[in-house]
C-alpha positions in Angstrom: -65.7 -46.2 -128.0 -65.3 -44.3 -131.2 -66.4 -41.0 -129.6 -64.1 -41.5 -126.6 -61.1 -42.4 -128.9 -61.8 -39.4 -131.0 -62.0 -37.2 -127.9 -58.5 -38.5 -126.8 -57.2 -37.8 -130.3 -58.4 -34.2 -130.2 -56.9 -33.8 -126.7 -53.6 -35.2 -128.0 -53.6 -32.8 -130.9 -54.5 -29.9 -128.7 -51.6 -30.7 -126.3 -49.2 -31.1 -129.3 -50.3 -27.7 -130.6 -49.7 -26.0 -127.3 -46.8 -27.9 -125.8 -44.5 -28.3 -128.7 -44.4 -24.6 -129.7 -44.0 -23.7 -126.0 -41.1 -26.2 -125.8 -39.5 -24.8 -128.9 -39.9 -21.3 -127.8 -38.4 -21.9 -124.3 -35.4 -23.9 -125.8 -34.8 -21.1 -128.3 -34.8 -18.5 -125.5 -32.4 -20.7 -123.5 -30.1 -21.0 -126.5 -30.2 -17.3 -127.1 -29.5 -16.6 -123.4 -26.6 -19.0 -123.5 -25.1 -17.3 -126.5 -25.5 -13.8 -125.0 -23.9 -15.0 -121.8 -21.0 -16.4 -123.6 -20.5 -13.2 -125.6 -20.6 -11.1 -122.5 -18.2 -13.5 -120.8 -15.9 -13.4 -123.7 -16.0 -9.6 -123.7 -15.1 -9.5 -120.0 -12.2 -11.9 -120.6 -11.0 -9.7 -123.4 -11.1 -6.7 -121.1 -9.1 -8.5 -118.5 -6.6 -9.9 -121.1 -3.5 -7.9 -121.6 -3.2 -6.3 -125.0 0.0 -4.8 -126.4 0.0 -2.3 -129.2 2.9 -2.1 -131.6 4.5 1.3 -131.5 6.1 2.7 -134.7 9.6 4.0 -134.0 10.0 7.7 -134.4 13.6 9.1 -135.0 14.9 10.8 -131.9 12.1 9.3 -129.7 13.6 6.0 -128.7 14.4 7.0 -125.2 18.1 7.2 -125.8 18.7 10.9 -125.1 22.2 11.3 -124.0 23.2 13.5 -121.1 25.1 16.7 -121.9 27.6 15.9 -119.1 30.7 13.9 -119.9 30.0 10.1 -119.8 32.3 9.3 -116.9 30.7 12.0 -114.7 27.2 10.9 -115.6 28.0 7.3 -114.9 29.3 8.2 -111.5 26.1 10.1 -110.7 24.1 7.1 -111.8 26.0 4.9 -109.4 25.7 7.3 -106.6 21.9 7.1 -106.7 20.9 4.5 -104.1 17.9 2.5 -105.3 16.3 0.9 -102.2 14.6 -2.1 -104.1 18.0 -3.0 -105.7 19.9 -2.5 -102.5 18.1 -5.5 -100.9 19.4 -7.7 -103.8 23.0 -6.4 -103.9 25.6 -9.1 -104.2 27.3 -9.5 -100.8 30.9 -8.3 -100.8 32.2 -11.6 -99.6 31.0 -13.4 -102.8 33.0 -13.3 -106.0 32.7 -14.7 -109.5 35.2 -16.9 -111.3 35.4 -19.1 -114.4 33.3 -16.9 -116.6 32.3 -18.5 -119.9 30.8 -16.3 -122.6 27.5 -17.6 -124.0 26.0 -14.9 -126.2 25.5 -11.2 -126.7 22.2 -9.9 -125.3 20.4 -6.6 -125.7 22.5 -4.8 -123.2 25.8 -6.7 -123.3 27.3 -10.1 -122.9 25.6 -13.0 -121.2 27.9 -15.6 -119.6 27.9 -18.5 -117.3 30.0 -18.2 -114.1 30.7 -19.7 -110.7 30.0 -17.8 -107.5 32.1 -18.6 -104.5 32.1 -17.2 -101.0 35.4 -15.9 -99.6 36.7 -18.1 -96.8 33.8 -20.6 -97.1 34.2 -24.3 -97.7 30.7 -24.6 -98.9 29.7 -25.6 -102.4 30.0 -23.1 -105.3 27.0 -21.7 -107.1 26.6 -21.8 -110.9 24.9 -18.6 -112.2 24.2 -16.7 -115.4 25.6 -13.1 -115.6 24.0 -10.4 -117.7 26.6 -7.6 -117.7 26.4 -4.1 -119.0 29.6 -2.9 -120.6 31.7 -0.4 -118.6 31.1 3.2 -119.7 33.9 4.5 -121.9 34.4 7.8 -123.6 33.2 6.7 -127.0 36.0 4.2 -127.4 35.6 0.5 -128.1 37.9 -1.7 -126.2 38.4 -5.4 -125.9 37.4 -7.5 -122.9 39.1 -10.9 -123.3 38.2 -12.0 -126.8 34.8 -10.3 -126.9 34.1 -6.6 -127.7 33.2 -4.2 -124.9 31.2 -1.3 -126.3 30.8 2.2 -124.9 27.8 2.6 -122.7 25.8 5.8 -122.3 24.3 7.0 -119.0 20.8 6.4 -120.4 21.7 2.8 -121.1 22.8 2.4 -117.5 19.5 3.8 -116.3 17.6 1.5 -118.7 19.6 -1.5 -117.5 18.8 -0.6 -113.9 15.1 -0.6 -114.8 15.6 -4.1 -116.4 17.1 -5.4 -113.1 14.2 -3.9 -111.2 11.7 -5.5 -113.6 13.3 -9.0 -113.2 13.4 -8.7 -109.5 9.7 -7.8 -109.3 8.4 -10.2 -111.9 10.5 -13.3 -111.7 9.0 -14.8 -108.6 7.3 -17.8 -110.1 8.7 -21.4 -110.1 8.4 -21.6 -113.8 10.4 -18.4 -114.5 14.2 -18.1 -114.1 14.9 -16.7 -110.7 17.0 -13.6 -109.8 19.7 -14.3 -107.2 21.5 -11.0 -106.8 22.5 -7.9 -108.7 25.3 -5.4 -108.8 24.0 -1.9 -109.1 26.5 0.1 -106.9 29.7 -0.9 -108.8 30.8 -1.4 -112.3 30.1 -3.4 -114.3 26.3 -3.3 -113.7 25.3 -6.9 -113.5 22.2 -9.1 -113.1 22.8 -12.5 -111.5 20.4 -15.2 -112.4 20.2 -18.9 -111.5 21.7 -21.3 -114.0 20.0 -24.5 -115.1 22.5 -27.4 -115.5 21.5 -28.4 -119.0 21.3 -25.0 -120.6 18.5 -24.0 -122.9 16.0 -26.5 -124.4 17.1 -25.9 -128.0 20.8 -26.8 -127.3 19.7 -29.7 -125.2 17.6 -31.2 -128.0 20.4 -30.8 -130.5 22.8 -32.5 -128.1 20.3 -35.3 -127.5 20.0 -35.9 -131.2 23.8 -36.0 -131.6 24.3 -38.1 -128.4 26.5 -35.5 -126.9 24.8 -34.6 -123.6 27.1 -33.2 -120.9 26.2 -35.9 -118.3 27.4 -39.1 -119.9 26.3 -41.2 -116.9 22.6 -40.4 -117.2 20.2 -41.2 -119.9 17.8 -38.3 -120.7 14.8 -39.8 -122.4 12.1 -37.4 -123.7 9.0 -39.5 -123.2 5.5 -38.3 -123.9 5.0 -37.8 -120.2 8.2 -35.7 -119.8 7.3 -33.5 -122.8 3.8 -33.0 -121.3 5.3 -32.1 -117.9 7.6 -29.5 -119.5 4.7 -28.0 -121.4 2.7 -27.7 -118.3 5.5 -25.9 -116.5 5.9 -23.4 -119.4 2.1 -22.9 -119.5 2.0 -22.1 -115.8 4.7 -19.5 -116.2 2.8 -17.9 -119.1 -0.4 -18.0 -117.1 1.4 -16.2 -114.2 2.7 -13.5 -116.6 -0.8 -13.0 -118.1 -3.1 -13.3 -115.2 -1.0 -11.9 -112.3 1.3 -9.5 -114.0 -0.8 -8.5 -117.1 2.2 -9.1 -119.4 2.8 -11.0 -122.6 6.0 -12.9 -123.1 6.1 -12.4 -126.9 9.0 -14.7 -127.7 8.2 -18.2 -126.5 10.8 -20.5 -128.1 13.0 -23.4 -127.2 16.0 -21.1 -126.8 14.1 -19.2 -124.1 13.4 -22.3 -122.0 16.1 -23.4 -119.5 16.2 -27.1 -118.5 17.7 -28.7 -115.4 19.0 -32.2 -114.9 15.8 -33.3 -113.2 13.9 -32.2 -116.3 12.3 -29.2 -114.7 12.2 -26.1 -117.0 12.0 -22.4 -116.5 11.0 -19.7 -118.9 13.5 -16.9 -119.6 13.9 -14.3 -122.4 11.6 -11.6 -120.9 13.1 -8.8 -123.0 10.0 -7.9 -124.9 7.8 -8.2 -121.7 10.3 -5.8 -120.0 9.9 -3.3 -122.8 6.1 -3.4 -122.5 6.3 -3.2 -118.7 8.5 0.0 -118.9 7.0 1.7 -122.0 3.5 0.4 -122.1 3.9 -0.5 -125.8 6.1 -2.7 -127.9 8.4 -0.8 -130.3 8.2 -2.2 -133.9 12.0 -2.3 -134.0 12.0 -4.7 -131.0 9.1 -6.8 -132.3 11.0 -7.3 -135.6 14.0 -8.9 -133.7 12.0 -12.0 -133.1 12.4 -14.6 -135.9 9.3 -14.6 -138.1 8.8 -18.4 -137.7 8.0 -17.7 -134.0 5.5 -14.9 -134.7 1.7 -15.3 -134.4 -0.3 -13.9 -137.3 -1.3 -10.7 -135.5 2.3 -9.8 -134.9 3.1 -10.3 -138.6 0.2 -8.1 -139.5 1.2 -5.5 -136.9 -2.1 -5.8 -135.1 -2.6 -5.6 -131.3 -0.8 -8.5 -129.6 -2.7 -10.7 -127.0 -1.7 -13.6 -124.8 -3.1 -16.0 -127.4 -0.1 -15.3 -129.5 2.1 -16.9 -126.8 0.0 -20.0 -127.0 
């Protein structure tokens, strides 16, 4: 019995000597393979992920070269050019705007809320947001209502037309503010966007804190579920920009989120994304316009910008 037990002990030791190192070696190989696979996958994701480089502004190279022709003549030539993608979105002649309410000044001019009505129709009116480019003037500042109307160059008209084309092409997702029409064949050049009944999320939150929401008959309660739902909608809009359009928003903030009375939200404020779309890079001057409290670390350090900064 002693010899048999000793033989079993020797076999057990022999198995331990062979099996355990083999197991450790195989597990180590699996771990190394998993690490290598993750690194390769991360590299592939990085290649697919849009990256934006910050471009230093060079005097005289900001794309604002003015035509040598008089402003009025150049503006007329710009209007005479028929752009087929925009022609499909041109505001029908039987629709007109009324009750314009100034909201703020944007990059290209005033942004206002207005009502669209169809001539001779008894149907409901349509609330919209207007982004207007000032009417070209010969270097003279004039007043439009109580708000300044600055002179506009032909190059700015061309840039604004590109902005309209950018919004029409990109803003097709349910989590982005939608384009309804545009006005590209008459002055003032105008982009017509859908309006959300409660305005932007920042003002809505301030009004909610002060108990001064526009709809007195409805109680807007920001529960954990509603906040999560809004976050999901914004994330879907950002995913669409990144995955489908290879763009980075670059200015995700409460002021750039529009909210409707049913608590649905849409992402707006695509100015930086439009700059990257048209130029391929983000001018440092434009990047500096975003408040520093909203900037990710790589933007502050002027390093390449990725979609992770939006998150």
